[in-house]
Steps between C-alpha positions, in 0.01 A plus 500: 500500500498748208219610272421300187661719235811559708525127563478416130761763423722366781496139381718359226605157384772457760807321368737569792356368826667543834570140611536610863140615530202271532127547522345487845244224559231770486621629165518151355149433625369811322661392173366146516152611605497736203563200277221310674249785463591581140207510255435230242221414257207346688723497808641164389858599592686265261835600645736394778813662635825325587710700748867409490743593778735203480833648382610186317183478298513871423861464387403221264211701359732795450729282293203390289400863439822656373649587838257781589597615855138561603463124543743483791518854636130575555331420828267248344430363155143441389427261216149576389349190344194412301304178525587241237132444437159568647214252513152449643644370828689825553187705429293282734752553782476875442117487508505305826738754651266785408206321658693435818653845540181690415270255674269454202338187348725317258219463247459877483832510317402257224459777243837652584664157476346432158614838376860436606505148356352633176777762477775250568348246262507744210875548529759283332781371726729775371236771549436375854870509574529859372194608699645360821834672430317829453342458843846443648621828352211677670636370831849621408367852437333505840819384672708768327256773598480385861879485524524856372238627744698344785844616376609145422702450186410247236615379162271302266691261275414300191849419371514140613445151365164397640554128427832495687347682797213254503750217519724654767204580724310180411190705437320205339442374855275800560324502166644836400764648269707812534365810326682807627746584779520783751805576716413700811716681752674836534712694254865577548526865616747583226312337212510772230188356333293602801569867419405478135185687397206300367468503123135472406269648235274778624148430621367666184695251289397195699138562593224499238181662627176380341216735600 
């Protein structure tokens, strides 16, 4: 494992994956646990992750996304999804889980439940959808950082037709829709992009200090 800044400098959006290398079960576990432990507003976790290893499905998805090789050459393909909707039943299930895990009375969470339902109730369907998608991107950021810290390559991808992916993967069965993708594996040793220096504004340009 490398230090944080070195890890962030080491990582890049890998386009050329080595198809002969795969994640170990331990590495895959770390990546998926990172997704599970990712932060979200109120802890509601309105996201799910579809992990695709089936080569035929990945080939079909590649065809739907302009032939990007990451779809078939990476060790695994993660489709990060957002819930299609969120209702009182979902919140109630979350409240009951809190009470069970933390061994506290269910009624002690009434205020928290009302606060969450009030927040959700103030949002239009489109606003709720956008909010849940934003939570999914938080999870993506955590996955990318964890991969970098463990010298695992990753490539986030948005260039795909979400509706087609939803149909191919039959995501309606799970009450979710595809939001963003992440191919994970190991770079080709001779990928010239891995040697390119990062191009970023300076800290002084990016950070505004308000004292």
